FIDRENGU-95205 format. One line per 10 residues: number of its first residue (from 1); their letters; for each residue x, y, z of N, C-alpha, C. Coordinates in steps of 0.1 Angstrom, whole numbers. Example, Ala and Ser with C-alpha at 12.3 -4.5 7.8 and 13.67 -1.06 7.14 Angstrom:
BEGIN
1) AS) 132,-57,78,123,-45,78,132,-33,78 ~ 128,-22,71,137,-11,71,129,0,79 $
! end
This chain:
BEGIN
1) MAEYDFLKME) 189,146,119,184,140,105,188,124,108 ~ 179,117,104,181,102,102,187,97,89 ~ 197,90,91,206,83,80,199,69,78 ~ 197,70,60,191,56,54,201,49,47 ~ 201,36,47,210,27,38,200,25,24 ~ 203,34,15,194,34,3,199,22,-4 ~ 212,18,-6,213,6,-10,208,-7,-7 ~ 203,-8,5,200,-19,11,185,-17,9 ~ 177,-7,12,165,-6,9,159,-11,-6 ~ 168,-2,-15,167,-6,-28,166,-22,-31 $
11) KKLAKYLDEE) 174,-29,-27,174,-44,-30,163,-49,-24 ~ 162,-45,-14,148,-50,-6,138,-50,-16 ~ 135,-36,-17,122,-32,-28,121,-40,-40 ~ 135,-41,-46,133,-48,-60,126,-58,-58 ~ 127,-69,-45,121,-82,-45,103,-80,-46 ~ 99,-68,-43,85,-68,-41,78,-59,-56 ~ 84,-56,-62,80,-45,-75,85,-55,-86 ~ 75,-51,-95,78,-55,-110,90,-46,-116 ~ 94,-48,-126,104,-42,-134,101,-29,-137 ~ 89,-28,-143,87,-14,-147,82,-5,-132 $
21) RYAHTMGVMY) 75,-7,-123,75,-1,-113,84,3,-104 ~ 95,-6,-103,111,-4,-100,117,9,-105 ~ 116,8,-119,122,18,-128,116,31,-123 ~ 100,31,-125,93,45,-120,98,50,-103 ~ 99,39,-97,104,43,-82,116,49,-81 ~ 124,44,-89,139,50,-90,139,66,-95 ~ 128,67,-106,126,80,-110,121,89,-100 ~ 112,85,-92,105,92,-84,115,95,-72 ~ 122,89,-68,134,90,-56,144,101,-62 ~ 148,101,-74,155,112,-76,149,126,-79 $
31) TCAALAMAHG) 137,123,-85,131,139,-87,128,141,-73 ~ 125,134,-65,123,139,-49,134,148,-45 ~ 149,142,-51,161,147,-45,160,159,-51 ~ 160,161,-64,161,171,-71,154,183,-65 ~ 137,180,-66,130,190,-58,133,193,-46 ~ 141,186,-37,145,188,-26,154,200,-24 ~ 164,198,-33,172,208,-38,171,222,-40 ~ 160,221,-48,154,233,-55,145,239,-43 ~ 139,235,-33,128,240,-24,138,239,-11 ~ 149,234,-8,157,238,5,150,226,15 $
41) YSLTDAQAAG) 147,215,13,144,205,19,152,191,19 ~ 153,183,32,159,173,33,163,163,20 ~ 171,162,18,179,153,4,171,138,10 ~ 176,139,21,177,119,26,161,119,29 ~ 156,129,32,140,125,36,133,123,24 ~ 137,132,13,129,131,4,131,122,-7 ~ 144,117,-4,147,101,-11,138,90,-6 ~ 138,91,9,132,80,13,120,79,9 ~ 111,89,12,98,90,8,95,87,-5 ~ 103,93,-18,103,87,-31,105,72,-33 $
51) LLHDCAKCIP) 114,69,-25,118,54,-29,106,44,-23 ~ 101,45,-14,91,38,-3,79,40,-9 ~ 74,51,-16,60,58,-18,52,46,-25 ~ 58,37,-34,52,26,-43,53,13,-33 ~ 56,11,-25,64,-1,-16,53,-12,-15 ~ 41,-7,-15,29,-20,-17,21,-19,-29 ~ 25,-12,-42,18,-13,-52,13,-23,-58 ~ 25,-36,-58,24,-46,-65,16,-58,-57 ~ 12,-54,-46,5,-62,-39,-11,-63,-47 ~ -14,-77,-46,-27,-79,-55,-41,-71,-47 $
61) NKKKLKMCSQ) -48,-65,-52,-59,-58,-45,-67,-65,-34 ~ -69,-79,-34,-75,-87,-24,-70,-86,-12 ~ -54,-88,-16,-45,-89,-3,-42,-75,2 ~ -46,-64,-4,-43,-51,0,-55,-49,11 ~ -68,-54,8,-79,-52,16,-76,-60,28 ~ -73,-73,26,-71,-83,39,-60,-78,45 ~ -47,-71,39,-39,-68,50,-43,-55,58 ~ -51,-45,51,-56,-34,61,-67,-38,69 ~ -70,-48,69,-80,-55,78,-73,-61,92 ~ -62,-69,86,-54,-76,94,-48,-66,107 $
71) HKIHATDFEK) -41,-53,102,-33,-41,106,-44,-30,112 ~ -51,-30,110,-65,-22,115,-61,-9,109 ~ -59,-10,94,-55,6,86,-68,6,80 ~ -74,21,85,-89,22,79,-88,23,65 ~ -99,18,58,-101,21,47,-117,27,46 ~ -115,36,38,-130,41,36,-136,35,29 ~ -151,39,26,-161,29,17,-157,32,-1 ~ -149,44,-3,-147,45,-16,-131,37,-18 ~ -123,34,-11,-109,28,-11,-112,14,-12 ~ -121,6,-5,-128,-4,-6,-133,-8,-19 $
81) EHPFLLHAKL) -142,1,-25,-145,-1,-40,-135,2,-52 ~ -123,10,-45,-112,12,-56,-98,8,-45 ~ -99,-4,-44,-86,-9,-34,-71,-6,-40 ~ -73,-4,-52,-59,-3,-56,-53,13,-49 ~ -61,20,-43,-57,32,-39,-50,31,-25 ~ -55,18,-19,-50,16,-3,-33,11,-3 ~ -29,12,-16,-15,9,-18,-8,23,-8 ~ -14,36,-11,-7,48,-3,-6,44,13 ~ -19,41,18,-18,39,31,-10,28,37 ~ -13,11,27,-7,1,34,7,5,31 $
91) GAYLAKEKYG) 12,13,23,28,15,22,35,22,33 ~ 26,35,35,32,38,48,32,29,62 ~ 23,20,61,27,12,72,37,1,71 ~ 40,-2,57,52,-9,54,64,-4,57 ~ 64,7,53,76,14,52,81,19,70 ~ 70,18,78,75,17,90,79,6,95 ~ 71,-5,92,74,-19,98,82,-27,93 ~ 86,-26,77,93,-35,70,109,-28,68 ~ 106,-13,65,119,-3,64,123,3,71 ~ 121,3,86,122,11,96,121,27,96 $
101) IRDEEILSAI) 111,32,87,111,47,86,100,49,98 ~ 104,59,108,98,63,119,94,80,118 ~ 100,87,106,96,97,106,82,100,98 ~ 74,108,107,59,111,106,58,117,92 ~ 67,127,88,64,134,75,65,125,65 ~ 75,115,66,80,107,52,68,96,52 ~ 60,91,65,53,84,62,35,90,57 ~ 36,105,60,23,111,55,26,111,43 ~ 38,115,36,39,121,20,35,103,14 ~ 39,96,21,37,82,13,21,81,14 $
111) TYHTTGRPAM) 13,84,26,2,83,26,-8,87,16 ~ -2,101,13,-10,111,4,-6,111,-8 ~ 3,105,-15,9,105,-26,1,106,-38 ~ -11,97,-36,-19,94,-46,-31,102,-48 ~ -37,105,-37,-51,115,-37,-48,129,-37 ~ -37,133,-24,-35,145,-20,-42,148,-10 ~ -45,162,-6,-51,168,6,-51,181,8 ~ -56,188,11,-57,203,13,-47,208,23 ~ -38,218,21,-26,221,31,-16,210,31 ~ -7,204,25,0,193,24,14,199,27 $
121) STLEKIVYIA) 25,193,35,34,195,36,43,199,25 ~ 54,203,27,62,206,16,68,192,12 ~ 69,182,21,72,171,15,64,163,9 ~ 51,164,13,37,153,7,36,163,-4 ~ 41,176,-10,41,182,-22,51,176,-33 ~ 61,173,-26,74,168,-32,71,155,-37 ~ 65,146,-30,65,132,-35,53,132,-45 ~ 41,141,-42,32,137,-50,32,143,-65 ~ 41,155,-63,44,159,-77,56,151,-85 ~ 66,148,-75,77,138,-84,70,124,-88 $
131) DYIEPMRTKA) 60,119,-84,53,106,-88,46,108,-100 ~ 43,125,-104,36,128,-114,45,130,-127 ~ 56,136,-124,67,145,-133,78,135,-135 ~ 82,125,-129,95,115,-130,97,113,-147 ~ 112,114,-149,112,112,-164,107,101,-174 ~ 100,90,-167,93,77,-173,82,85,-177 ~ 72,95,-170,61,98,-174,61,106,-187 ~ 52,101,-195,50,105,-210,36,113,-211 ~ 26,107,-206,13,108,-210,3,118,-206 ~ 9,124,-193,-2,134,-189,0,147,-194 $
141) PHLPKVRRLA) -15,156,-196,-11,166,-204,-1,176,-197 ~ 5,187,-206,9,200,-198,21,196,-195 ~ 27,185,-191,41,178,-187,54,189,-187 ~ 56,196,-198,69,205,-199,63,217,-190 ~ 53,224,-187,48,234,-182,49,230,-168 ~ 40,218,-163,42,212,-149,54,209,-144 ~ 63,205,-152,77,201,-147,84,212,-146 ~ 85,224,-155,90,236,-149,85,244,-136 ~ 71,243,-136,65,249,-123,72,240,-110 ~ 74,225,-112,79,223,-100,90,229,-92 $
151) FEDLDECMYE) 101,230,-100,110,239,-96,109,252,-93 ~ 96,257,-96,94,272,-92,88,276,-81 ~ 73,268,-81,65,269,-71,54,257,-68 ~ 59,251,-57,50,238,-55,38,238,-56 ~ 33,251,-49,17,249,-46,11,252,-61 ~ 20,261,-71,11,266,-83,11,253,-92 ~ 20,244,-89,22,233,-95,14,221,-90 ~ 10,221,-77,-2,207,-72,-15,216,-80 ~ -17,229,-81,-31,233,-89,-31,228,-100 ~ -20,231,-110,-21,225,-123,-22,211,-124 $
161) ILKDTLIYLE) -16,201,-117,-18,187,-117,-32,181,-112 ~ -36,190,-102,-48,187,-98,-59,189,-106 ~ -55,200,-111,-68,206,-122,-67,195,-137 ~ -54,191,-142,-57,181,-148,-59,168,-146 ~ -56,163,-135,-61,150,-130,-75,151,-128 ~ -83,159,-124,-98,161,-122,-104,161,-134 ~ -99,166,-148,-105,165,-161,-105,156,-164 ~ -92,147,-161,-89,133,-166,-100,125,-160 ~ -102,124,-147,-112,115,-141,-124,119,-141 ~ -129,131,-147,-143,133,-148,-149,127,-159 $
171) ENPKDIDGAT) -141,118,-166,-148,110,-177,-157,98,-167 ~ -148,94,-155,-155,86,-146,-158,93,-134 ~ -170,102,-129,-166,106,-120,-168,100,-106 ~ -171,87,-109,-174,77,-98,-161,73,-92 ~ -147,76,-100,-138,72,-95,-128,83,-89 ~ -135,92,-86,-126,106,-83,-128,105,-66 ~ -117,103,-58,-118,106,-43,-119,118,-37 ~ -126,118,-30,-131,132,-23,-119,141,-19 ~ -107,133,-18,-95,141,-7,-90,150,-23 ~ -91,146,-32,-83,147,-45,-93,162,-47 $
181) RDAFIYYKDL) -105,158,-47,-114,172,-50,-112,182,-43 ~ -111,180,-26,-106,186,-16,-92,195,-16 ~ -83,190,-22,-71,192,-27,-72,200,-36 ~ -78,200,-47,-79,209,-57,-86,223,-54 ~ -97,223,-47,-101,232,-43,-94,243,-36 ~ -86,234,-26,-77,245,-16,-65,250,-27 ~ -62,241,-36,-48,248,-43,-53,260,-52 ~ -68,256,-58,-73,263,-68,-73,278,-64 ~ -79,280,-45,-81,291,-40,-68,299,-39 ~ -55,290,-37,-46,295,-33,-39,301,-48 $
191) HIEKLRVPQK) -44,296,-59,-38,301,-73,-47,313,-74 ~ -58,315,-73,-66,325,-74,-61,338,-65 ~ -57,335,-51,-53,345,-41,-41,349,-46 ~ -32,344,-54,-21,349,-58,-23,359,-70 ~ -33,355,-79,-38,362,-90,-42,378,-85 ~ -49,376,-76,-53,389,-69,-42,398,-63 ~ -32,390,-54,-21,400,-50,-11,402,-62 ~ -5,414,-65,3,417,-74,20,412,-68 ~ 27,404,-77,37,396,-74,49,405,-75 ~ 56,405,-63,66,415,-63,79,415,-71 $
! end
């Protein structure tokens, strides 16, 4: 298990994020740690992924596009039209190159923390959920229910978050990334399957 100098990483990160984004990031890191405790996952890996999930967030969109081109990071047509989404892929690149993260699971959790995807790993789910429920979040619907589920059943929590996210985004269907819709279908199927099978 890798050891991380979180204090050093936090100081470096603070130079690149605005005050509000940094406060959100710390909330996500601690929520990741709490979820890791609840679900038997590595605390240090969860903290590292949470700390760095938004490390590219405050880069201007034009620069995000330019950096992705420079470093051969594939951007879909949808991402080119919605470049704010590129902070996830670009964040994974920066986590590796600037912060020394080599663990592929951590890098993948950063990559998919915005859109989600079908069949996410435990760490991917932890970061995605922590980003949604961290203490500074107040506007999302059904937060009390979602926060409770996060510590009980990660898959069921993913279903609830994705469902609410898609309802919100349906106001502007052009803003929905295909990966998010695919993730919702996957976790909806799991949800329906659980309803069919009697719980012990």
